[in-house]
C-alpha positions as CSV (number, residue, x, y, z in Angstrom):
1,M,74.9,-119.1,188.9
2,A,78.0,-116.8,187.1
3,L,78.8,-115.9,183.5
4,A,81.9,-114.7,182.0
5,R,82.5,-113.8,177.9
6,L,84.1,-111.6,176.0
7,T,83.0,-109.1,173.8
8,L,83.4,-105.5,173.0
9,D,81.7,-102.8,175.4
10,L,79.3,-100.6,173.0
11,R,78.3,-98.3,175.6
12,K,78.7,-94.8,174.6
13,T,80.6,-94.2,177.7
14,S,83.4,-96.6,176.7
15,K,84.1,-95.0,172.5
16,R,86.9,-94.2,172.3
17,S,88.7,-91.1,170.0
18,D,89.4,-93.8,167.2
19,N,86.2,-94.9,166.8
20,S,86.5,-98.1,168.7
21,Y,85.5,-99.4,171.7
22,P,87.8,-101.4,174.1
23,I,87.4,-105.5,174.0
24,V,86.3,-106.7,177.6
25,L,85.5,-110.3,179.9
26,Y,81.6,-109.4,180.1
27,V,81.1,-111.1,184.0
28,Y,77.8,-111.3,185.0
29,H,77.0,-112.3,189.3
30,K,73.7,-111.4,189.9
31,K,74.9,-107.7,187.9
32,Q,76.9,-107.0,185.2
33,R,80.3,-105.9,185.5
34,F,82.8,-105.2,182.9
35,I,86.8,-105.5,182.8
36,T,88.9,-104.0,180.4
37,L,92.0,-106.1,178.5
38,G,93.4,-103.3,177.2
39,F,93.1,-103.7,173.6
40,S,90.8,-102.6,170.9
41,S,88.7,-102.7,168.2
42,T,85.8,-101.5,165.6
43,I,82.6,-102.9,165.3
44,K,83.5,-104.7,162.0
45,G,87.2,-105.6,163.3
46,W,85.5,-107.8,166.0
47,D,83.2,-111.1,165.5
48,E,81.0,-111.1,168.5
49,K,79.7,-114.5,167.0
50,N,83.2,-115.8,168.4
51,A,84.6,-113.2,170.0
52,R,87.5,-113.0,168.6
53,L,89.5,-110.2,166.4
54,K,88.4,-110.4,162.6
55,K,92.3,-110.3,161.3
56,S,90.3,-109.0,157.6
57,A,89.7,-106.5,158.9
58,S,91.5,-102.9,158.2
59,Y,91.9,-101.4,161.8
60,N,92.9,-104.5,162.9
61,Q,95.9,-105.1,159.9
62,N,98.8,-103.4,161.8
63,K,97.9,-105.8,165.1
64,D,99.4,-109.2,166.6
65,H,96.4,-111.1,166.2
66,D,97.6,-114.4,168.1
67,A,99.4,-112.5,170.7
68,I,96.3,-110.4,171.6
69,E,93.7,-113.8,171.1
70,E,96.3,-116.1,173.1
71,E,96.4,-113.3,176.1
72,I,92.4,-112.2,176.0
73,N,91.6,-116.2,176.0
74,D,93.9,-117.2,178.9
75,K,91.9,-114.5,180.6
76,L,88.7,-116.3,179.5
77,H,90.1,-119.3,180.6
78,L,91.2,-118.2,183.9
79,A,87.8,-116.3,184.9
80,K,85.7,-119.6,184.3
81,K,88.5,-121.8,186.2
82,K,87.7,-119.4,189.1
83,I,84.4,-119.1,188.6
84,K,83.9,-123.1,188.7
85,N,86.4,-123.3,191.7
86,F,83.8,-121.5,193.8
87,G,80.8,-124.0,192.9
88,R,78.4,-123.8,195.4
89,D,80.0,-121.2,197.4
90,I,79.8,-118.7,194.7
91,N,76.4,-117.5,195.6
92,K,77.8,-116.0,199.0
93,I,80.0,-113.3,197.2
94,N,78.9,-110.5,195.4
95,A,79.9,-109.1,191.8
96,D,82.3,-106.9,192.8
97,Q,84.0,-109.7,195.0
98,L,84.1,-112.1,191.3
99,V,85.9,-109.7,190.2
100,E,88.1,-109.4,192.1
101,A,88.9,-112.9,192.4
102,I,89.4,-112.9,188.3
103,K,91.8,-110.0,188.6
104,N,93.8,-111.7,191.2
105,S,94.0,-114.6,189.3
106,W,94.9,-113.3,186.6
107,D,97.7,-111.1,188.2
108,S,99.2,-114.4,190.6
109,Q,99.8,-116.1,186.6
110,I,102.1,-113.3,186.0
111,D,105.8,-113.8,186.9
112,T,107.9,-111.4,186.1
113,I,111.0,-109.9,187.5
114,E,109.4,-106.6,189.3
115,R,107.0,-108.9,191.0
116,H,109.4,-111.3,192.4
117,Q,111.6,-108.2,193.9
118,I,108.1,-107.0,195.4
119,K,107.2,-110.5,196.6
120,N,110.4,-111.2,198.1
121,N,111.1,-108.0,199.5
122,I,114.4,-108.4,201.8
123,T,116.8,-106.5,201.7
124,L,121.0,-106.9,202.5
125,V,120.9,-106.0,205.6
126,E,118.1,-107.9,206.6
127,S,118.6,-110.5,205.4
128,G,123.1,-110.3,206.6
129,N,120.9,-109.4,210.4
130,V,119.3,-113.4,210.6
131,I,122.9,-115.0,209.6
132,I,124.7,-112.9,212.8
133,N,121.8,-113.7,214.9
134,R,121.8,-116.7,214.1
135,K,126.4,-117.0,214.2
136,R,125.8,-115.3,218.0
137,K,123.5,-117.8,219.1
138,M,126.2,-121.0,218.4
139,N,128.7,-118.9,219.8
140,S,131.1,-117.3,217.2
141,P,131.2,-114.0,217.9
142,S,134.1,-113.5,215.5
143,T,132.8,-115.4,213.0
144,A,128.9,-112.4,213.8
145,E,131.4,-109.2,213.5
146,W,133.3,-110.5,210.3
147,Y,129.8,-111.0,208.4
148,S,129.0,-107.7,210.0
149,S,131.7,-105.6,208.5
150,C,131.7,-107.4,204.8
151,I,128.1,-106.0,204.3
152,N,129.1,-102.5,205.8
153,R,132.3,-102.4,203.9
154,F,130.0,-103.4,200.8
155,L,127.2,-101.0,201.4
156,K,129.7,-98.2,201.3
157,F,131.4,-99.9,198.2
158,C,128.4,-99.6,196.6
159,K,127.5,-95.8,198.3
160,K,123.9,-97.2,199.1
161,D,121.9,-97.4,202.8
162,D,120.4,-101.0,201.3
163,I,120.1,-103.6,199.0
164,R,117.3,-105.5,198.0
165,L,117.8,-109.0,197.9
166,V,116.6,-111.2,194.4
167,F,116.2,-115.0,194.1
């Protein structure tokens, strides 16, 4: 059975120069693993019982508590959901594979323009060639040539070899 919870990583090697510790997702599945969440707090600024930042702590005064709480709790929820979705098959994987699955579930939830650009990964020339080839197969060579010349003129105007399309 796997376990996931929020905690501070209090190991000596993880202590930061400002005497804070990283907030981590503690994952236990045959072995313990820590996933750093990108936030930190001091021991006095962390409520271990409730697994949340103390708003009254001096170290946490200038932080956006609500945004941090929302992000770390979303990640905790996704991790627990991933563990639950594995069901009995969780025994077939090791701790490192579980951590990787949890991280991948976090990544799939993030939806940014950059992610779409990488995900779509299609260029004007590639897309244009698909249309041009279809026109040639439909026995419309003049339309295909017109599309080809338009793409070439546009790329020449932009002074680029190719342009990545965003959908």
